[in-house]
C-alpha positions, 0 to 999 in steps of 0.5 A, a space after each residue: 450444440 455447444 459450438 452454436 451456443 458459443 457462436 450466439 454468445 460471440 455474436 453478442 460480444 459475450 466471450 464464451 469458452 468451451 470445455 469437455 467435462 465427463 464426456 460432455 461439452 460445457 460452455 462457460 463464461 469467466 468474466 462477471 460482465 459477460 455473465 451479466 450480459 448473458 443473463 440480460 440477453 436471456 431476459 433474466 432481468 431480476 437475476 441480472 440485477 441481483 448479480 450486479 448488486 453482488 458484483 458492486 458489493 464485492 468490488 467495493 469491499 475489495 477496493 476498501 481492503 486494498 486501501 486499508 492494506 496499503 494504509 497499514 503497510 505505509 504506517 508500518 513502514 513509517 513506524 519502522 523508519 521512525 524506530 530506526 531513526 530514534 535508535 540512531 539518535 539514542 546511540 549518538 546521545 549515549 556515545 557522543 551526547 546530543 549537545 555535541 551536535 550542530 544546533 540544526 541537527 540537535 533540533 532535528 534529533 530532539 524533535 524526532 525523539 519527542 514526537 516519534 509518531 509524527 510524519 516527516 512533513 509534520 516534523 519539518 513544520 515544527 523546526 525553527 525556521 521551518 524546513 521542507 520535508 526533504 531538508 528534514 529527511 536529509 538531516 536525519 540521514 546525516 544523523 544516521 551517518 554520524 551514528 555509523 561513523 561512531 560505531 553503530 552497526 548497520 541494520 541487518 549486519 552482524 
């Protein structure tokens, strides 16, 4: 009987599977789309609509959760990077003094210190004259190299 049910389901392009549980064969559907199609085929239109409604709600909730997780991860990464950049700049200030830096690097350092939560693109727009995000990033990398050259330990090293 299970084989016949599977044959009918497969005829309607519904991916049915069969297993044996407690000495009885069971036909089951894994995908929500297949379950919905089977319900519609059986004439259970109300159940089909209810199930589709639940599927849409779950899909929307999952999509929102994925987006939030991605956003939180990006914010966390940006803040950790900003904290490291600020630590490098403070180290340079303590060891060398920001006034010893070339004007363009000093400006970058002061902008990062004064606006720690601002994105690189936002900081780049604040420079005079404005530089691109890439240019701002490379100047921050130069500040990191300066901090390492005057004795700051790399993150994660002992």
